[in-house]
Structure formats: C-alpha cells, structure tokens
mmCIF file as gemmi writes it, N, C-alpha and C atoms, coordinates in Angstrom:
data_model
loop_
_atom_site.group_PDB
_atom_site.id
_atom_site.type_symbol
_atom_site.label_atom_id
_atom_site.label_alt_id
_atom_site.label_comp_id
_atom_site.label_asym_id
_atom_site.label_entity_id
_atom_site.label_seq_id
_atom_site.pdbx_PDB_ins_code
_atom_site.Cartn_x
_atom_site.Cartn_y
_atom_site.Cartn_z
_atom_site.occupancy
_atom_site.B_iso_or_equiv
_atom_site.pdbx_formal_charge
_atom_site.auth_seq_id
_atom_site.auth_asym_id
_atom_site.pdbx_PDB_model_num
ATOM 1 N N . MET Axp A 1 ? 52.638 -1.722 48.645 1 0 ? 1 A 1
ATOM 2 C CA . MET Axp A 1 ? 53.946 -1.294 48.187 1 0 ? 1 A 1
ATOM 3 C C . MET Axp A 1 ? 54.079 0.204 48.452 1 0 ? 1 A 1
ATOM 4 N N . GLN Axp A 2 ? 55.291 0.632 48.726 1 0 ? 2 A 1
ATOM 5 C CA . GLN Axp A 2 ? 55.547 2.048 48.948 1 0 ? 2 A 1
ATOM 6 C C . GLN Axp A 2 ? 56.5 2.567 47.881 1 0 ? 2 A 1
ATOM 7 N N . TRP Axp A 3 ? 56.283 3.815 47.518 1 0 ? 3 A 1
ATOM 8 C CA . TRP Axp A 3 ? 57.105 4.498 46.533 1 0 ? 3 A 1
ATOM 9 C C . TRP Axp A 3 ? 57.641 5.774 47.163 1 0 ? 3 A 1
ATOM 10 N N . VAL Axp A 4 ? 58.902 6.084 46.913 1 0 ? 4 A 1
ATOM 11 C CA . VAL Axp A 4 ? 59.49 7.3 47.461 1 0 ? 4 A 1
ATOM 12 C C . VAL Axp A 4 ? 59.904 8.214 46.31 1 0 ? 4 A 1
ATOM 13 N N . CYS Axp A 5 ? 59.591 9.5 46.485 1 0 ? 5 A 1
ATOM 14 C CA . CYS Axp A 5 ? 59.988 10.49 45.493 1 0 ? 5 A 1
ATOM 15 C C . CYS Axp A 5 ? 61.494 10.718 45.636 1 0 ? 5 A 1
ATOM 16 N N . ASP Axp A 6 ? 62.211 10.544 44.544 1 0 ? 6 A 1
ATOM 17 C CA . ASP Axp A 6 ? 63.659 10.722 44.565 1 0 ? 6 A 1
ATOM 18 C C . ASP Axp A 6 ? 64.061 12.189 44.725 1 0 ? 6 A 1
ATOM 19 N N . ILE Axp A 7 ? 63.12 13.083 44.54 1 0 ? 7 A 1
ATOM 20 C CA . ILE Axp A 7 ? 63.415 14.515 44.634 1 0 ? 7 A 1
ATOM 21 C C . ILE Axp A 7 ? 63.241 15.03 46.064 1 0 ? 7 A 1
ATOM 22 N N . CYS Axp A 8 ? 62.063 14.769 46.668 1 0 ? 8 A 1
ATOM 23 C CA . CYS Axp A 8 ? 61.782 15.375 47.98 1 0 ? 8 A 1
ATOM 24 C C . CYS Axp A 8 ? 61.614 14.369 49.118 1 0 ? 8 A 1
ATOM 25 N N . GLY Axp A 9 ? 61.504 13.077 48.809 1 0 ? 9 A 1
ATOM 26 C CA . GLY Axp A 9 ? 61.388 12.072 49.861 1 0 ? 9 A 1
ATOM 27 C C . GLY Axp A 9 ? 59.963 11.711 50.248 1 0 ? 9 A 1
ATOM 28 N N . TYR Axp A 10 ? 58.962 12.286 49.579 1 0 ? 10 A 1
ATOM 29 C CA . TYR Axp A 10 ? 57.569 11.948 49.858 1 0 ? 10 A 1
ATOM 30 C C . TYR Axp A 10 ? 57.362 10.443 49.662 1 0 ? 10 A 1
ATOM 31 N N . VAL Axp A 11 ? 56.659 9.806 50.595 1 0 ? 11 A 1
ATOM 32 C CA . VAL Axp A 11 ? 56.39 8.369 50.505 1 0 ? 11 A 1
ATOM 33 C C . VAL Axp A 11 ? 54.923 8.167 50.156 1 0 ? 11 A 1
ATOM 34 N N . HIS Axp A 12 ? 54.681 7.401 49.088 1 0 ? 12 A 1
ATOM 35 C CA . HIS Axp A 12 ? 53.334 7.125 48.578 1 0 ? 12 A 1
ATOM 36 C C . HIS Axp A 12 ? 53.06 5.647 48.78 1 0 ? 12 A 1
ATOM 37 N N . ASP Axp A 13 ? 51.939 5.317 49.434 1 0 ? 13 A 1
ATOM 38 C CA . ASP Axp A 13 ? 51.587 3.934 49.735 1 0 ? 13 A 1
ATOM 39 C C . ASP Axp A 13 ? 50.45 3.493 48.821 1 0 ? 13 A 1
ATOM 40 N N . ASP Axp A 14 ? 50.805 2.776 47.748 1 0 ? 14 A 1
ATOM 41 C CA . ASP Axp A 14 ? 49.821 2.306 46.77 1 0 ? 14 A 1
ATOM 42 C C . ASP Axp A 14 ? 50.516 1.298 45.859 1 0 ? 14 A 1
ATOM 43 N N . ASP Axp A 15 ? 49.728 0.652 44.994 1 0 ? 15 A 1
ATOM 44 C CA . ASP Axp A 15 ? 50.313 -0.314 44.067 1 0 ? 15 A 1
ATOM 45 C C . ASP Axp A 15 ? 51.179 0.356 43.003 1 0 ? 15 A 1
ATOM 46 N N . GLU Axp A 16 ? 50.86 1.583 42.658 1 0 ? 16 A 1
ATOM 47 C CA . GLU Axp A 16 ? 51.583 2.332 41.639 1 0 ? 16 A 1
ATOM 48 C C . GLU Axp A 16 ? 51.983 3.697 42.202 1 0 ? 16 A 1
ATOM 49 N N . PRO Axp A 17 ? 53.056 4.267 41.691 1 0 ? 17 A 1
ATOM 50 C CA . PRO Axp A 17 ? 53.405 5.637 42.124 1 0 ? 17 A 1
ATOM 51 C C . PRO Axp A 17 ? 52.389 6.623 41.55 1 0 ? 17 A 1
ATOM 52 N N . PRO Axp A 18 ? 52.261 7.794 42.158 1 0 ? 18 A 1
ATOM 53 C CA . PRO Axp A 18 ? 51.321 8.785 41.624 1 0 ? 18 A 1
ATOM 54 C C . PRO Axp A 18 ? 51.841 9.356 40.3 1 0 ? 18 A 1
ATOM 55 N N . MET Axp A 19 ? 50.947 9.959 39.534 1 0 ? 19 A 1
ATOM 56 C CA . MET Axp A 19 ? 51.344 10.57 38.257 1 0 ? 19 A 1
ATOM 57 C C . MET Axp A 19 ? 52.326 11.722 38.492 1 0 ? 19 A 1
ATOM 58 N N . ALA Axp A 20 ? 52.15 12.425 39.61 1 0 ? 20 A 1
ATOM 59 C CA . ALA Axp A 20 ? 53.053 13.503 39.988 1 0 ? 20 A 1
ATOM 60 C C . ALA Axp A 20 ? 53.103 13.553 41.511 1 0 ? 20 A 1
ATOM 61 N N . CYS Axp A 21 ? 54.235 13.926 42.039 1 0 ? 21 A 1
ATOM 62 C CA . CYS Axp A 21 ? 54.394 14.034 43.487 1 0 ? 21 A 1
ATOM 63 C C . CYS Axp A 21 ? 53.527 15.179 44.011 1 0 ? 21 A 1
ATOM 64 N N . PRO Axp A 22 ? 52.686 14.898 45.008 1 0 ? 22 A 1
ATOM 65 C CA . PRO Axp A 22 ? 51.842 15.967 45.549 1 0 ? 22 A 1
ATOM 66 C C . PRO Axp A 22 ? 52.63 17.007 46.358 1 0 ? 22 A 1
ATOM 67 N N . MET Axp A 23 ? 53.851 16.695 46.711 1 0 ? 23 A 1
ATOM 68 C CA . MET Axp A 23 ? 54.66 17.635 47.49 1 0 ? 23 A 1
ATOM 69 C C . MET Axp A 23 ? 55.499 18.561 46.598 1 0 ? 23 A 1
ATOM 70 N N . CYS Axp A 24 ? 56.177 17.996 45.61 1 0 ? 24 A 1
ATOM 71 C CA . CYS Axp A 24 ? 57.099 18.81 44.805 1 0 ? 24 A 1
ATOM 72 C C . CYS Axp A 24 ? 56.756 18.852 43.321 1 0 ? 24 A 1
ATOM 73 N N . GLY Axp A 25 ? 55.793 18.018 42.892 1 0 ? 25 A 1
ATOM 74 C CA . GLY Axp A 25 ? 55.38 18.031 41.492 1 0 ? 25 A 1
ATOM 75 C C . GLY Axp A 25 ? 56.229 17.174 40.571 1 0 ? 25 A 1
ATOM 76 N N . ALA Axp A 26 ? 57.172 16.414 41.128 1 0 ? 26 A 1
ATOM 77 C CA . ALA Axp A 26 ? 58.034 15.559 40.301 1 0 ? 26 A 1
ATOM 78 C C . ALA Axp A 26 ? 57.179 14.52 39.557 1 0 ? 26 A 1
ATOM 79 N N . PRO Axp A 27 ? 57.561 14.169 38.332 1 0 ? 27 A 1
ATOM 80 C CA . PRO Axp A 27 ? 56.784 13.187 37.567 1 0 ? 27 A 1
ATOM 81 C C . PRO Axp A 27 ? 56.926 11.768 38.125 1 0 ? 27 A 1
ATOM 82 N N . LYS Axp A 28 ? 56.032 10.904 37.684 1 0 ? 28 A 1
ATOM 83 C CA . LYS Axp A 28 ? 55.99 9.501 38.11 1 0 ? 28 A 1
ATOM 84 C C . LYS Axp A 28 ? 57.352 8.811 37.939 1 0 ? 28 A 1
ATOM 85 N N . SER Axp A 29 ? 58.092 9.192 36.928 1 0 ? 29 A 1
ATOM 86 C CA . SER Axp A 29 ? 59.388 8.562 36.638 1 0 ? 29 A 1
ATOM 87 C C . SER Axp A 29 ? 60.432 8.828 37.727 1 0 ? 29 A 1
ATOM 88 N N . LYS Axp A 30 ? 60.177 9.78 38.606 1 0 ? 30 A 1
ATOM 89 C CA . LYS Axp A 30 ? 61.116 10.112 39.676 1 0 ? 30 A 1
ATOM 90 C C . LYS Axp A 30 ? 60.826 9.354 40.969 1 0 ? 30 A 1
ATOM 91 N N . PHE Axp A 31 ? 59.907 8.386 40.933 1 0 ? 31 A 1
ATOM 92 C CA . PHE Axp A 31 ? 59.599 7.563 42.103 1 0 ? 31 A 1
ATOM 93 C C . PHE Axp A 31 ? 60.32 6.226 42.011 1 0 ? 31 A 1
ATOM 94 N N . SER Axp A 32 ? 60.787 5.743 43.154 1 0 ? 32 A 1
ATOM 95 C CA . SER Axp A 32 ? 61.449 4.446 43.253 1 0 ? 32 A 1
ATOM 96 C C . SER Axp A 32 ? 60.704 3.589 44.265 1 0 ? 32 A 1
ATOM 97 N N . GLU Axp A 33 ? 60.731 2.274 44.042 1 0 ? 33 A 1
ATOM 98 C CA . GLU Axp A 33 ? 60.14 1.368 45.03 1 0 ? 33 A 1
ATOM 99 C C . GLU Axp A 33 ? 60.919 1.489 46.326 1 0 ? 33 A 1
ATOM 100 N N . TRP Axp A 34 ? 60.206 1.438 47.449 1 0 ? 34 A 1
ATOM 101 C CA . TRP Axp A 34 ? 60.838 1.585 48.749 1 0 ? 34 A 1
ATOM 102 C C . TRP Axp A 34 ? 60.201 0.602 49.712 1 0 ? 34 A 1
ATOM 103 N N . ASP Axp A 35 ? 61.031 -0.144 50.427 1 0 ? 35 A 1
ATOM 104 C CA . ASP Axp A 35 ? 60.504 -1.131 51.368 1 0 ? 35 A 1
ATOM 105 C C . ASP Axp A 35 ? 60.394 -0.579 52.783 1 0 ? 35 A 1
ATOM 106 N N . GLY Axp A 36 ? 60.821 0.66 52.987 1 0 ? 36 A 1
ATOM 107 C CA . GLY Axp A 36 ? 60.705 1.289 54.29 1 0 ? 36 A 1
ATOM 108 C C . GLY Axp A 36 ? 61.849 0.971 55.232 1 0 ? 36 A 1
ATOM 109 N N . GLU Axp A 37 ? 62.735 0.067 54.843 1 0 ? 37 A 1
ATOM 110 C CA . GLU Axp A 37 ? 63.835 -0.327 55.721 1 0 ? 37 A 1
ATOM 111 C C . GLU Axp A 37 ? 65.096 0.481 55.464 1 0 ? 37 A 1
ATOM 112 N N . ASP Axp A 38 ? 65.375 0.826 54.215 1 0 ? 38 A 1
ATOM 113 C CA . ASP Axp A 38 ? 66.573 1.588 53.894 1 0 ? 38 A 1
ATOM 114 C C . ASP Axp A 38 ? 66.328 3.053 54.192 1 0 ? 38 A 1
ATOM 115 N N . ASP Axp A 39 ? 67.356 3.719 54.686 1 0 ? 39 A 1
ATOM 116 C CA . ASP Axp A 39 ? 67.26 5.156 54.903 1 0 ? 39 A 1
ATOM 117 C C . ASP Axp A 39 ? 67.289 5.848 53.556 1 0 ? 39 A 1
ATOM 118 N N . PHE Axp A 40 ? 66.331 6.711 53.337 1 0 ? 40 A 1
ATOM 119 C CA . PHE Axp A 40 ? 66.285 7.452 52.082 1 0 ? 40 A 1
ATOM 120 C C . PHE Axp A 40 ? 67.344 8.54 52.056 1 0 ? 40 A 1
ATOM 121 N N . PHE Axp A 41 ? 67.512 9.224 53.185 1 0 ? 41 A 1
ATOM 122 C CA . PHE Axp A 41 ? 68.428 10.349 53.237 1 0 ? 41 A 1
ATOM 123 C C . PHE Axp A 41 ? 69.844 9.879 53.541 1 0 ? 41 A 1
ATOM 124 N N . ASP Axp A 42 ? 70.789 10.606 53.009 1 0 ? 42 A 1
ATOM 125 C CA . ASP Axp A 42 ? 72.206 10.312 53.188 1 0 ? 42 A 1
ATOM 126 C C . ASP Axp A 42 ? 72.586 10.492 54.657 1 0 ? 42 A 1
ATOM 127 N N . GLU Axp A 43 ? 73.189 9.466 55.242 1 0 ? 43 A 1
ATOM 128 C CA . GLU Axp A 43 ? 73.562 9.525 56.653 1 0 ? 43 A 1
ATOM 129 C C . GLU Axp A 43 ? 74.569 10.63 56.93 1 0 ? 43 A 1
ATOM 130 N N . ASP Axp A 44 ? 75.378 11 55.935 1 0 ? 44 A 1
ATOM 131 C CA . ASP Axp A 44 ? 76.377 12.048 56.13 1 0 ? 44 A 1
ATOM 132 C C . ASP Axp A 44 ? 75.724 13.39 56.438 1 0 ? 44 A 1
ATOM 133 N N . LEU Axp A 45 ? 74.512 13.591 55.969 1 0 ? 45 A 1
ATOM 134 C CA . LEU Axp A 45 ? 73.837 14.86 56.209 1 0 ? 45 A 1
ATOM 135 C C . LEU Axp A 45 ? 73.503 15.044 57.683 1 0 ? 45 A 1
ATOM 136 N N . GLU Axp A 46 ? 73.3 13.955 58.4 1 0 ? 46 A 1
ATOM 137 C CA . GLU Axp A 46 ? 72.966 14.047 59.812 1 0 ? 46 A 1
ATOM 138 C C . GLU Axp A 46 ? 74.112 14.617 60.627 1 0 ? 46 A 1
ATOM 139 N N . ASP Axp A 47 ? 75.339 14.447 60.152 1 0 ? 47 A 1
ATOM 140 C CA . ASP Axp A 47 ? 76.507 14.876 60.898 1 0 ? 47 A 1
ATOM 141 C C . ASP Axp A 47 ? 76.916 16.314 60.607 1 0 ? 47 A 1
ATOM 142 N N . GLU Axp A 48 ? 76.337 16.927 59.582 1 0 ? 48 A 1
ATOM 143 C CA . GLU Axp A 48 ? 76.73 18.282 59.229 1 0 ? 48 A 1
ATOM 144 C C . GLU Axp A 48 ? 76.235 19.278 60.27 1 0 ? 48 A 1
ATOM 145 N N . ASP Axp A 49 ? 77.042 20.261 60.534 1 0 ? 49 A 1
ATOM 146 C CA . ASP Axp A 49 ? 76.677 21.308 61.476 1 0 ? 49 A 1
ATOM 147 C C . ASP Axp A 49 ? 75.975 22.415 60.703 1 0 ? 49 A 1
ATOM 148 N N . VAL Axp A 50 ? 74.66 22.485 60.814 1 0 ? 50 A 1
ATOM 149 C CA . VAL Axp A 50 ? 73.891 23.464 60.068 1 0 ? 50 A 1
ATOM 150 C C . VAL Axp A 50 ? 73.782 24.8 60.8 1 0 ? 50 A 1
ATOM 151 N N . ASP Axp A 51 ? 74.28 24.872 62.034 1 0 ? 51 A 1
ATOM 152 C CA . ASP Axp A 51 ? 74.203 26.118 62.784 1 0 ? 51 A 1
ATOM 153 C C . ASP Axp A 51 ? 74.949 27.25 62.086 1 0 ? 51 A 1
ATOM 154 N N . ASP Axp A 52 ? 75.978 26.92 61.31 1 0 ? 52 A 1
ATOM 155 C CA . ASP Axp A 52 ? 76.746 27.948 60.626 1 0 ? 52 A 1
ATOM 156 C C . ASP Axp A 52 ? 75.913 28.655 59.57 1 0 ? 52 A 1
ATOM 157 N N . ASP Axp A 53 ? 74.865 27.991 59.057 1 0 ? 53 A 1
ATOM 158 C CA . ASP Axp A 53 ? 74.037 28.562 58.012 1 0 ? 53 A 1
ATOM 159 C C . ASP Axp A 53 ? 72.888 29.392 58.562 1 0 ? 53 A 1
ATOM 160 N N . ILE Axp A 54 ? 72.666 29.372 59.846 1 0 ? 54 A 1
ATOM 161 C CA . ILE Axp A 54 ? 71.553 30.089 60.449 1 0 ? 54 A 1
ATOM 162 C C . ILE Axp A 54 ? 71.977 31.515 60.764 1 0 ? 54 A 1
ATOM 163 N N . ASP Axp A 55 ? 71.154 32.47 60.334 1 0 ? 55 A 1
ATOM 164 C CA . ASP Axp A 55 ? 71.442 33.878 60.625 1 0 ? 55 A 1
ATOM 165 C C . ASP Axp A 55 ? 71.285 34.096 62.126 1 0 ? 55 A 1
ATOM 166 N N . GLN Axp A 56 ? 72.28 34.644 62.728 1 0 ? 56 A 1
ATOM 167 C CA . GLN Axp A 56 ? 72.268 34.848 64.165 1 0 ? 56 A 1
ATOM 168 C C . GLN Axp A 56 ? 71.544 36.132 64.563 1 0 ? 56 A 1
ATOM 169 N N . GLY Axp A 57 ? 70.896 36.772 63.604 1 0 ? 57 A 1
ATOM 170 C CA . GLY Axp A 57 ? 70.137 37.988 63.922 1 0 ? 57 A 1
ATOM 171 C C . GLY Axp A 57 ? 71.009 39.206 63.848 1 0 ? 57 A 1
ATOM 172 N N . GLY Axp A 58 ? 70.59 40.26 64.533 1 0 ? 58 A 1
ATOM 173 C CA . GLY Axp A 58 ? 71.33 41.501 64.489 1 0 ? 58 A 1
ATOM 174 C C . GLY Axp A 58 ? 70.583 42.517 63.656 1 0 ? 58 A 1
ATOM 175 N N . ASP Axp A 59 ? 71.11 43.705 63.604 1 0 ? 59 A 1
ATOM 176 C CA . ASP Axp A 59 ? 70.432 44.791 62.903 1 0 ? 59 A 1
ATOM 177 C C . ASP Axp A 59 ? 70.861 44.918 61.455 1 0 ? 59 A 1
ATOM 178 N N . ASP Axp A 60 ? 71.813 44.105 61.009 1 0 ? 60 A 1
ATOM 179 C CA . ASP Axp A 60 ? 72.32 44.22 59.649 1 0 ? 60 A 1
ATOM 180 C C . ASP Axp A 60 ? 71.254 43.94 58.603 1 0 ? 60 A 1
ATOM 181 N N . ASP Axp A 61 ? 70.265 43.101 58.925 1 0 ? 61 A 1
ATOM 182 C CA . ASP Axp A 61 ? 69.268 42.681 57.954 1 0 ? 61 A 1
ATOM 183 C C . ASP Axp A 61 ? 68.043 43.583 57.918 1 0 ? 61 A 1
ATOM 184 N N . LYS Axp A 62 ? 67.907 44.509 58.831 1 0 ? 62 A 1
ATOM 185 C CA . LYS Axp A 62 ? 66.664 45.269 58.932 1 0 ? 62 A 1
ATOM 186 C C . LYS Axp A 62 ? 66.451 46.204 57.748 1 0 ? 62 A 1
ATOM 187 N N . ASP Axp A 63 ? 67.504 46.609 57.053 1 0 ? 63 A 1
ATOM 188 C CA . ASP Axp A 63 ? 67.36 47.526 55.93 1 0 ? 63 A 1
ATOM 189 C C . ASP Axp A 63 ? 67.252 46.794 54.594 1 0 ? 63 A 1
ATOM 190 N N . ARG Axp A 64 ? 67.273 45.469 54.615 1 0 ? 64 A 1
ATOM 191 C CA . ARG Axp A 64 ? 67.265 44.711 53.378 1 0 ? 64 A 1
ATOM 192 C C . ARG Axp A 64 ? 65.92 44.776 52.666 1 0 ? 64 A 1
ATOM 193 N N . PHE Axp A 65 ? 64.849 44.955 53.341 1 0 ? 65 A 1
ATOM 194 C CA . PHE Axp A 65 ? 63.53 44.882 52.713 1 0 ? 65 A 1
ATOM 195 C C . PHE Axp A 65 ? 62.96 46.23 52.53 1 0 ? 65 A 1
C-alpha cells in the first residue's frame, strides 16, 4: 500500500503511514491512502505561467544583502 503526504506529496510505501513525514515533518494524520493512479497535484497548476515569478536578474538586487 502507498501513502501520500497531503502537505508535500511524499509517497511512503508500507502497510502503515509513517509517524511523521520525513520530508516536511507532517504528522501521520496528514497521510492519505494512494493507489498511484490518481494525480496528486492539481492539473491546473501545470498550466500556470511561472516565468512571471522568476527574477530576471539585473543590478537592482545586488544591494539587498
């Protein structure tokens, strides 16, 4: 049986979910049974244009740190 973390998507292959997610630390209660056939992630996210969120560089950021 497989279990998927509802928080980060980590997939755990065992009879029981882990006590805590090794990736994000979510508790056992945040795991759901998963058969591996359904897409965990929302299909709408695949269509979003994430390029707008990427910093295109430039000298504006050099004084920030």
